[in-house]
C-alpha positions, 0 to 999 in steps of 0.5 A: 486827205490833205494833198501834202500827206498824199505826196508823202505817202507815194513810194516815189522810188517805184516811179521813174521820177525817183525820190523828190530830192533828186527831182530837177530844179525845173520840175520843182520850180514848176510844181511849186508854182502849180501848188500855189495856184487855185487853178487846176494844174497837172504836170506830166513829167518824164518819158512815162508822163507821170502825174504831179498835180495840185489840190484843185486838180485833185478835186476835178478828177474825182475818184482817180485821186489819190491813186493818180499821183505819180502814175502815168497819165495814159493809165489814169485816163485810159478811157480817154487816152486815144483822144488825149495822146495826140495832144500830149505828143504835140505839147512834147514836141514843143508846141503848146495846145489849147482847146475850149470846151473839149468833150471827154468821156471820163470814168471818175465816179465809177461809171463813164461820164460826159465831161467838158474842159477848157485847157492848155497843154504847155511844154515844160523844159528841164534844166538843159532846156529840153522838153521833159514834160507837159503842164496842163492848166484846166477848167472844167466847163461841163455844167456850163456846156450842158446848161448852154445847150439846154438853154438853147434848146429851151429857147428854140422850143419857146419860139414855137409859142409865137408860131400861129399854127394849130396845136398838132403842128406845134407838137410836131415842130416841138418834137422835131426840136427835141429830137435835135438834142441827142446828148440830153435826150437820146430818144424823145416822144410827146405822148398826146391824146389820140397820138402814136406812142414812140416810147412806152407810156408812164408806169403810173399816174403823174403828178404836177412837176413829178419826174418818174424814172425807170431803169429798163433794158433799153436804158433809163426812161423818164416821164413828166407831165406836160403842164397846161396854161391856167391850170387846165387839163394836161395835154399829154406827157413828155417821155424820154430815154436819158443819156447814160453818160449824165448823172440824174441830178437836180439839173437834169430833172429841172431840164426835163420839167422845163422842156415839158413846161415850154412845150406846154406853153407852145401848145397852149399858145397854139390853142389860144391862137385858134380860139382867138382867130375865130373870135377876132374880126378883120380890123383887129387882125389888121391892127396886129399885122400893122404892129408886127410890120412896124416892129420889123421895120424898127428892128431892121435898121439896127441889124449889122449882118445879112444873117441878122436881117434874115432872123428879123424877117424870120420872126416877122414873116411868121407873125405877119404871114404865118410862113414856115420858111424864109430865104434871101436870094442876093445878087453878087456880080450876077451870081445868086447867093442864098441866105437861109435853108437852101432846101427851102421850096422858096429857093425855086421862086427866087430866080423869077423875082430877080427879073423885078416881078413878084411871084406867087406859086401854086406850090405854097411859095412866093418871092418878092424882088428887092429894089434899091433905086432902079436896080434889083439886088436880090429877092425875098422868098417865103414858103408854107407847108400848106399852100395858101392863097395870098389876099390883097393885104398879104401882098401889101405886107410882103411889099412892105417887108421887101422894101424894108429888107432892101434898105437894110441889106443895102445899108449892111453892105455899105457898112461891111465895105467901110469896115473892110476898108478900115481893116485894110488901112489898120493892117497897113498902118500897123505894118508900117509902124512895126517896120520902124521898130527893130528887135532887141539884142541879147547880150551875154548877161542880159535878156531883152524883150520888146513889144508893140501893140497898136491902139484898139480904136484907130487905124493910124500910125503913131509915135510910140517906139522902143529901141535897144542896142549895144554901144561901141563900148559894148554897154546895153542901151535901152530907149522908150519914147513917144512922139506926140501925134497919131499920123504919118508925120508923127511916125516920120518924126519918130523915125528921125528921133529914134535914129538920131538917138541911136547914132548919138548913143552908139558913138558917144561915150557919155551919160544918158542925160548928156546923150539926150541933151545932144539929141535936143541940140540935133533936133534943133539944128536938123529941123526935126519939128517934133515934141517927144517924151522918152527915157534913155537908160544903160545897164552895166555891171558894177566891177567886183560886185554881183550887182548891176547898175541902171543909169537913166535920164527921163524926158517927161516920160512914165517912170521905169519899173523894176521887178525884183526876183522876190516879187518886190516892185518899185516905180523909179519916180523922179522929177522928169526933165523937159520933153525933147524938142522944147529947149536945146539948152536944158540941163538934163539929169542922170539917175542911178538904181542898183539891180540884183541878179534876176531883176527886170526893168520895164520901160513902157509908153503911156498907152499901157496905163491910160484908161478912160475915167482913171488917173495916171496914178491909178494906172501906175498902181495897176501896172505895179500890181500886175508886174509883181505877178510875173516876178521870176519870169523872163522879159518875154513872158512879162511883156506878153503878160501885161499886153494880154491884159490890155489887148483889144481895148488899149486907147493908145499905141503901146510900146514896152521894153523889158530887160532882165539881169540873168540870175 
């Protein structure tokens, strides 16, 4: 049923919301925004948090729609309310809530169901500015979460195919891996010939790729035949008790088939390995080892963390030595820190290897010292479930692994130290830059917001700045500018230019063009040897009219942008004057533009629109389109919205200033 008809059929007089004609303007405004977006949005309003939502949300809550409309959220989601209530309480206190992939057991199709959602609870304020409700913008991620965890499980199962061990060992490991997925497989069994049965056998002969499911008192049981490589005889059956919270759809059945096939690959690979090992001669085996050692040696120089080193070694140690466990012991200021499973038996052998001598113990463990120059930085430990005697070629491989590992760890530590130093410099640079900028005043009829965002790829202070102040006569004065350069000199020059312009703009009752001309002269006379772009603007009411006037002068800067309340966006392009600091006698020009109540002026530096491989016109077009999406919002939201889109990849510093004529 069309959502508008559902709204019309609700008897709103039975709710605390009352007839829609009486709804507060704030509620109608936020509901209108919700109904016009394709994101799933619900607004819970009033003391009972009664629900109003859009079409996308209706499709997400299943059979709860349409009866959920106008009902308290605690009644609609009674089965999940214990977990949701604290989140609503936090949002109602004025603090936004955000969760990614939050698990929720929901009854939306007549039975409890495992679901996941990424959502944000935001406080919604009434016409008096008090929190009167909560807005939830949600995306269901159930399928993505389930697919991700299933893929992770299948990947771990697939890794077993590379383990050079007998089929029985591979089967035991596969069962261990499968048992780590209780959400999809609450109970699981690999029913191999001659082996014990943890679950009942299949009730009928299984065909290839067939999934047989039966409802039993203990729950749903499923069986699927484990395929064999090259079309041989099946090695057994995968049996599992299924989750009662997940529908038995095609994706669930495909997961069971893939799990059985991956186990089959591992068992087939293990069987093939046993046959190959019996046929291989020493030269072939040594060649395989050499290739594996080369692969590890080639992979280690590309790793970035100690965990990456351990993962590369894990694959290498399994392929080269058949090890079941691998750990790293790292010395930090004389203290041993273990990377890997601290319960691994090899941990006990690390201490002896730290004295510089390799250790091979009778309990199936070995440890090799990690030398860098003339010092030991740690030890490499390996363990085997069945103790083995290491031949001469085994110890040669271990020595080569230890040498490559020591070099990789030393490089990782040096890289991490460089990154930490760069991060510290970046933090200090950003703190210095922000200390040179001030907050914006808030005159009675104007809303003003300023933001500064450092570049993503360097840790230097720069010359971008914003400023907003009231002149001696009470006029709002707005400034955006960019001194050339990205160093301490640029930051110092920026501070001088900013302070000079603030003093000139505050004390002189002149137009923006005259003020910039005075700044040019002051920079020349005071020896401020810098070049800068900038805009100086004033926003003043027109006497006897609701319209305001923006008057500005542009010294080689990006054009101002105006967002009207109806979403119309206009770039105030003019022929820009010379940069500041070039010619103290240059005659500058003023420009004027009318501002309707609710209009917002955005001033910005070029870092907001510059992109590698794109022209400035492309950047300006992108900014105009982006700013139009924030029409009707305040300067704070406009600044945050545009900066969020460039944060993390801005190639230059960004300063923005937005001022809005209060409606």
